[in-house]
N, C-alpha and C positions, 0 to 999 in steps of 0.2 A: 366225116366233114371236119375241116379245121376251123376253130373258133378262136376269135380275139376278143379279149374283154378290156374295154376302156374304162378307167376308174376303178381298177381292181383292188385298190387298197381299202375301199370303204367296206362297211359291213355286208351290203347286198353283193358288191363285186367279189369279195372273198368268198362268200357263200356260193355264188355262181361258179367261181373258179374251182371249187372243190367238187361240185357236182359234175362239171364238165370233165374234170381230170378222172373221175371214177366212171364216166359214162362209157358203155361198151362200144359205141358208134361214133364217139367224138374225140377229137385231139385238141387239147389246149395249146395253141401255138404261140400265144403272146399275151402278156398282161402289161397294160400301160397305165401311166398316170400323167398328169399335166407336167409340163417342163418346169413349172415353179414348185412342184410338190416336194415336201421335205422327205417323202418316202421313196423318191426315185433311186433306182439302182440298188435299193435294199431287196432282200429276198422276201417274197410273200409270206413264207413260213417264219420269217423273223418277227413279222407283225402279228402272225397268228400261229403261235407254236403248236397248237392242236393239229396243224396240218404239216408238221415236220415230216419229211420224206415223201409227201404228196405234192406240195406246192413250193418246192425248193428252186424256184426260178425268179429272176430279177424283175422288179417293177420298172419297165423301161420308160424314159420320157417320150412323150408324143411329139417327136420332132418331124421335120419334113422327110428325113430319110426313113422314119418309122411309117409314115404313110405310104411310101414306096414298098417297104417290106410287107405291109398289110395287103396292099394291092396284089402282090405276088403270091402271098401264102395263105390268105384267109378265104374261107367261104361264107362264114357268118361273122357279123360284128355285133357285139352286145355292148350297149352304152349304159354304163352305171354312173352317170355323170349328172351334174347340175342341170336343171331343166333347160336353161338358156344355152348352155354348152351343147346339149343334145340336139337342140334345134339347129345349131350351126354345123355340127358334125355330120349329122344323118345324110344331108344332101350330097356331101363329098363322098361318103362311102356308097351311097346309092349310085352315084355316077360311075363308080368302079365296077358296078354290077354285083355288089355284095348284097346279101339279105341282112337287114338291120333290125335288131330287137332292142327297143329303147325302153329301159326300165324307169326312166324319169317321166315327168308329166308333160314333156314337150310336144307331144302329138296326140294327146288324149281327148282334148276338147274340140268343139266344132268350128270355132270362129276366132279371128284375131281379137274381136271385142272381149271374148271370154278371157283371153290371155292378159289383156290390159287390166280387166277388172280383178282377176283372181291370182294372177302371177306377177303382175306389175311390169310387164314388158310387151313391146310390140312384136308380134310373131313375124320373123323375117321370111318364112317360107309357107304362107298360108295355103298355097296351091297343093301342099302335101297333106294337109289335114284330111281332106276327103279320100286320099289315097291310103292312108294308114289304116290297117286293120286293128280294131280294138282287141287286145289280148286277154279277153275273158275266156279262157279255154273251153269250158263246158258249153258255152253258149254261142261261140263264134268260130267254131273249129274249121269250117270250110274256107271262110275268109282268111283266117290265120295262115292256113296251108298254102294259099295262093298268093299272098301279098309279099312285096319286097320289103315293106316297112311295117313292123308290128309294134304298136304302142301297148306294151304290157300293162295291164289294168293295175290301178292303184291298190294299196293294201287295204284300206278301210272299205273302198268300193267293191273289192272282191268278196268280202264277207257280207256286206249289205246286199249286193246284187244277187248273189246265190241264195240269200235268205228270202228275197222279196220277189224275184222274177217268177218263180212258180206260182205265187198268189196273183200277180198281175196277169200272167198268161192265162190263168183259170178264171179271170174276171170276178174275183172274190172281194176286191177292194173298193171301198167308197172313194170319193173324190177328196176326202179329208187328208190333210198333210200328215205324212208318216214321220214319227219322231224316232231319231236314231241316236242313242246314247252309247258312245264308244270310248274305249280306253286302250292305249297302246303302251308297250314297253318302250324304254328309252332308246333302243337301237333304232326305232323308227325315225328318230331325229337325225340320224347320221352319226359318223365318227368324229367329225370336226369338233374340237373342244369349244364348250360354251358353258357359262355359269348356269344357264337355264336348264341344261341337260346334264350337268355334273351330278353323279349319282347321289352324293351326299346332300345336294341341294334339292333334289326332286321330291316333291310332295304332291299327292294326287290332286290335280287341278285341271279345269277346262281350259281350252285355248281356241282361237280362231272362231269366236262366236259369230254366227250369221255370215261369215265371209271365208270359211276354209275352202280351199280349192277342190276338195273331194266332194263337197256338196253338189256343185253343178255336174261333176262327173257322174255321180250316182243318178241325179235327175235326168241327165241326158240319155243315159242307157237303160233307165227304168221306164221313162215316160210318165213320171209321177212326181209331184211335189213332196220334198222332204225337208225336215228341219234336222240338220246334222250337227251334233256337238261332240267334238273329240276331246279326250283327256289324256294327259301324260301321266302314266303310273310309274311307281318306283319298283319296277321289276325289269329285267333285261329284254325279253322278247315275248311276242304274242300280242294278239288283239282279242278283245271280247266286246261284242256289241249287243246291247239290249234294245230291241226295236218294238215300238208301240204302233199297232195296226188297228184301224177301225174296219171291220168287215161289213159287207152288205147284210141286211136283215135276213134271218133264217139260214144263214150259212152254218153248217154243222161241222163238228170236229172231223167227221169222216170225209167230208169234202176237202177240208184243209189237208188232211193226211193224203188223200188222193191226189191233190195238186202237187204235193212234193215228190210224188212218184216219178215225175218227169226227170228227177235226179237219181232215181234209185239205182240205176245201172252205171252211174259215173263212179270210176274206181277211186277218185280222190275226194269224193263227197260222202260224209257219213251222216245219215239221217237218224237222229236219236229220238225222235218222237217227243214224249213228255219228259225226257231226261234232260237235264240242264248241262250244256257244254261248259268247259272250263279251259283256262289257260293251260294248266297242267296237262290236259288231254291232248293238246296239239303242239306244245313246245318241241321244237326240233322234229316236227312231223310234217308231211306235205299235204295235210287234209284240211277241208272245211267241215267242221262239226256244226250241225244245225239241230236245235230242239225248239219245241213250241208248246204253249199251253194256252187254252181258250176259256173265257168266261163270257157267255152271251155273245155279243158282237165284238168284244174286245179280245185281241190276240196279241200275245207277247212272243216274239221270236227271238231266240238267242243264238248268235253265231260266233264261232271262235276259229282263228287261224294263227299260224305262226307268221308274223309280219315279214320275216326274212326269207321264208320259204314259199308257202302258197301266196303270200302277199308280195313276193318280189322274185328271188332267184329260182324258186321251185316252179312258179308259173311261167317264167321265161323259158326254163328247160322244157316244160310242158309244151309250150308254143314251138320250140325248136323240134321236139318230137313230132308234133303235127306237121311241120314243114317237111320232115323226113319220111312221113308215112308210117311212123312208129307208134306203138302204144303209148297212151298218156303217161303211164307209169314208168316207162323205161328210164333207168338211172335214178329213180326217186324212191320206189319202195325198197326197204332193206338197205338204204345207202348211208344210214346215219349211225 
């Protein structure tokens, strides 16, 4: 299948381009950036020299002629663009009959009101929100395989939902709000220059208190209230979440462990039991590592992912694999 990536110059776009280029069943047929991008017409490997020899192709401007080329050459279109840009682009590619994988938050939430509140814009295509399959690969594989539009899950929600859905599914949770304390590397903020994400300026600090857009995404797909607090850390990549859960009375550690067995056969989930996951364990790897420890009715769950892989490009490729009827791990294991 022929794959085009829009927004290929960003961290997630370049990561996805490298995965597609190495995939045994995919062909990377085009990498595009906006017409106003300073990166247009540069080679992708000039921006990311670690991919020299693999991604020696130009970053083409997304002009009207480019849309015609994409219509004629692409099977799948991956949007690694700003949320509002994805909202505008997805319908155009869907009208061409392309399958669209959106790595932004443009189609993850349920209603226009959510976009006004958490993204700050009116959603111009609310009719597509119910059509988009949520791209949380381990939990929504059938819908992902069948959909024309896949809203690849957010990075923080990917870790949180894989950590919490087994407990929710096993009915082990009280109604008490779950507290999620999360920290991400600076690549999660994107490649665009900003003093707030300049590496020399970054100091571990929370942001988006009470109003971060990933809070409602987690709640929507978990069906449980959460208090989500993200932090920006002074490391390049990775996410670590420490999650505080109140269990129902008399729930045992054996019941908790049994609940997590729903993920035991998932090849990109690693259940660590009472061992504590770390950023080091998942950096440049396509996995979710989940560990947990219990004291009475209090449970602490720790989840770790690479924000650019399982939190973005890796999960997008997993969704593409599902669409093609391939194994989840095709082009992921042993590719780094």
